[in-house]
C-alpha positions in Angstrom: -15.1 -9.1 13.8 -14.7 -5.7 12.2 -17.4 -3.4 13.7 -18.1 -1.6 10.4 -16.6 -1.6 6.9 -14.7 1.8 6.7 -13.2 2.7 3.4 -9.4 2.2 3.1 -7.3 4.1 0.6 -4.3 2.1 -0.5 -1.5 4.5 -1.5 0.9 3.2 -4.1 3.7 5.3 -5.7 5.0 3.8 -8.9 8.0 4.4 -11.1 9.0 1.9 -13.8 7.1 -0.8 -11.8 5.8 -2.8 -14.8 7.9 -5.8 -13.7 6.0 -5.9 -10.3 2.9 -3.8 -10.4 0.4 -6.5 -11.5 1.4 -8.8 -8.5 1.0 -5.7 -6.2 -2.5 -4.9 -7.6 -3.5 -8.6 -7.4 -2.5 -8.8 -3.8 -4.8 -5.9 -3.1 -7.7 -7.3 -5.2 -7.3 -10.6 -3.2 -8.0 -9.0 0.1 -10.6 -10.6 2.3 -11.6 -7.0 3.3 -13.1 -5.5 0.1 -14.0 -1.9 1.0 -10.8 -0.3 -0.4 -9.6 2.0 -3.2 -6.1 1.8 -4.5 -4.5 5.0 -5.7 -1.6 4.3 -7.9 0.5 7.5 -8.6 2.7 7.1 -11.6 5.9 9.3 -11.4 6.5 9.5 -15.1 7.5 5.9 -15.7 9.2 5.1 -19.1 8.1 1.5 -19.1 4.5 0.2 -19.5 3.5 0.8 -15.9 0.7 3.2 -16.9 -0.7 0.8 -19.4 -0.8 -2.0 -16.9 -2.5 0.1 -14.2 -5.0 1.4 -16.8 -6.0 -2.3 -17.6 -6.6 -3.0 -14.0 -8.5 0.3 -13.6 -10.8 -1.0 -16.3 -11.2 -4.5 -14.6 -11.7 -3.1 -11.2 -13.1 0.3 -10.5 -11.6 0.4 -7.1 -8.1 1.0 -8.7 -7.4 4.5 -9.7 -4.4 5.9 -11.7 -3.0 9.3 -11.1 -0.1 10.5 -13.3 2.3 13.1 -12.2 3.2 15.7 -14.9 7.0 15.4 -14.1 9.2 13.0 -12.2 9.1 14.1 -8.6 10.2 11.2 -6.4 8.3 8.8 -4.3 7.5 11.2 -1.5 5.6 13.5 -3.9 3.8 10.5 -5.4 2.7 9.3 -1.9 1.6 12.8 -0.9 -0.3 13.1 -4.2 -2.0 9.8 -3.5 -2.9 10.9 0.0 -4.4 14.1 -1.6 -6.7 11.7 -3.5 -7.4 9.4 -0.5 -11.0 8.8 0.8 -12.4 7.2 3.8 -11.2 6.5 7.3 -7.9 4.8 6.7 -4.8 5.0 4.6 -2.6 2.0 3.9 0.8 2.3 2.2 2.0 -0.3 -0.3 5.0 0.2 -2.5 4.7 -1.0 -6.2 7.1 -3.8 -5.7 5.5 -5.2 -2.6 2.5 -7.4 -2.0 0.1 -8.3 0.8 -1.2 -11.6 2.2 -4.9 -11.9 1.6 -6.0 -11.2 5.2 -3.7 -8.1 5.8 -6.4 -5.5 5.8 -9.0 -7.6 7.8 -6.5 -8.4 10.5 -5.0 -4.9 10.8 -8.3 -3.1 10.8 -9.7 -5.6 13.4 -6.6 -4.9 15.6 -7.0 -1.2 15.2 -10.7 -1.1 16.1 -10.3 -3.5 19.0 -7.5 -1.4 20.5 -8.9 2.1 19.4 -5.8 2.9 17.4 -5.3 5.5 14.8 -1.9 4.3 13.5 -0.4 0.9 13.2 2.2 -0.9 11.2 3.2 -4.5 10.9 6.3 -6.6 10.5 6.9 -8.0 7.0 8.6 -10.8 5.2 11.5 -9.9 2.9 11.5 -11.3 -0.6 14.0 -11.6 -3.4 13.5 -9.5 -6.5 12.0 -12.6 -8.3 9.3 -12.6 -5.7 10.6 -15.6 -3.8 10.1 -15.2 0.0 13.2 -15.3 2.2 13.5 -16.3 5.9 14.0 -12.7 6.8 11.2 -11.1 8.8 11.3 -7.5 10.0 11.2 -6.8 13.7 8.4 -4.5 14.6 8.4 -3.0 18.2 5.3 -3.6 20.2 4.9 0.2 20.8 6.3 3.2 19.1 6.0 6.9 20.0 6.5 10.1 18.2 9.9 10.7 19.8 11.0 7.2 18.8 10.1 7.9 15.2 12.1 11.1 15.3 15.2 9.1 16.4 14.9 6.3 13.9 12.1 5.2 11.6 11.6 1.4 11.8 8.5 1.3 9.7 9.1 -0.6 6.4 
C-alpha cells in the first residue's frame, strides 16, 4: 500500500512523435496511480504532435504541453520538462514508449517501502509497430553513482 499519494511529474520530450504519442499518453492516463501530471515538451515538431497533445490537454488537465522556441534536442526538452515539474517524484517516459497500467503504483510502493529516492526498472522491448518482443532489459539490483559514471544501463 502506498503510504500517501505524492504527485508524480511524468517528463516526456517529443519530436515528430505523432505516430506514437497518443499511445504514450493513453498509457499514462491508464495508470492505476492517478496523482500525476504529464509534461510533454515539444522540440519544434514538424508533424502534428502539438495538435495531438493539445487535444489530450483539453481532455485531461493533468497533461501539459510546453513548446520549445527552437529545436534543441531531447536533453534540453527533458530539462525543460523538469523545470516545469511539480511534486515529490519525477518519472521519465519517452514519446515512443508506454507503461503498463500498474507501473507507477508498483514503483512508488517499492520506493516508499525501501526508502529510496531513485529507482529504475527493466523494460520490455517492442517493435516500431508496437508489438512486444521477447527482449527484456537486464536491470542490476543495485547501482551506485560510480557505476553510472562508467556505464549508464538505465533505459
